N, C-alpha and C positions, 0 to 999 in steps of 0.2 A: 504494500500500500504506500503510494507516494506521500511524502511530507511536503506541504506547501505552506505559504503564508498569505494572509489576507490583510491588506493595509489600507488605512484611511486616516486623513489628517484634516483637522480644522486649525485655525490660528491658535486656539486655546487648548487643543487636546489632540493627541495622536495615538493610534493603536496599531500594533502589528500582532496578529493572532496566528499562531501555528495551528495547522489543521492537517490531520491525516485523512486522505480521501481514497476511495476505492480506485483501482486501476481504470483509466478511461473517463474519470470524472471531469466535468467541464468547469470553467471559471465560475459560472453562475451557481453551480452546485456547491462549489467550495465556499462561496460567499454566504450562501444560505446555511450551510453546515457550520460555519464559523461562529454564528450568533452575533456578528458585529452590529446587526440592526437593533439588538437590545441595548447596545452601548450608545449607538448613534441612531435614534429613531427617525431622523430626517432622511435616512438612506432608503430608497426604493430599489431593492436589488434587481427588479425586473427592468428598470429603465435607466439606472445610473451608468455613466460611461466607465469602462474598465480598461486596464492595460496590464501587460506583463513586463515588469522592469522598465517602465516608461514608454513602452510601445503599445499604442492603442489597439485593442482588438475589436473588430466590428461586430462579431456575433459571439458574445460570451457564453451563450447557451449551447454553442457548438464547439467552442475552442477547448480541446482536450489538454489537460495539464500534465506537466512532467515533474519529476522529482526536483525539488528545490525552487520551483517557480514562485514568484511573489505576485499575487493578484492585487493590483492597486485600484482603488475606487477614486474617481475624480469628481470633485465638486464643479458645478457650472462656473464659468468665468464671470466675474462681476463686470468686467469691461473688456472689450476687444483689445488684444495686445497692440495692434497698430494704432488704435485710438489712444491708448495709454502712452505710447512713445510720442505721438503728436502732442498730447497734453504736456508732457515733460519738456519737449522742445520749445513750446510756447512760453513756458515759465522761465527757461534759462536766459539769463541776461546776455545781451550781445556784447562782446568784447570791443573796447574802443579801438578804432583803427589808427 
C-alpha cells in the first residue's frame, strides 16, 4: 500500500497529512481518506484544484498515485498574478533621470 501525503495551507495554518492508500488509489480518494476536510471545512474535495508536487492535475478523480506523492490542494487566487504585478509596478516610484 503506497504512502502519500495530502497538503493544504492557509496564511494562518498549514497541514501535511500522511495517508496510506490502496494500490491504484486516485488523488481524490487520498484527499477524502485523509480527513483534511475536518480540519479545513472550506475544502470541497470534489471541486478544489489539486496538484502533485506543484504540478496541477486536471482530473484528480482519475490520477493514480505513486509511493511518496504529495497531493496539494490549492486555494483560489485572490487576484490574477498579472494584475498583481501591474499593481506593484504602478506603486513603484520612478527613479529621477
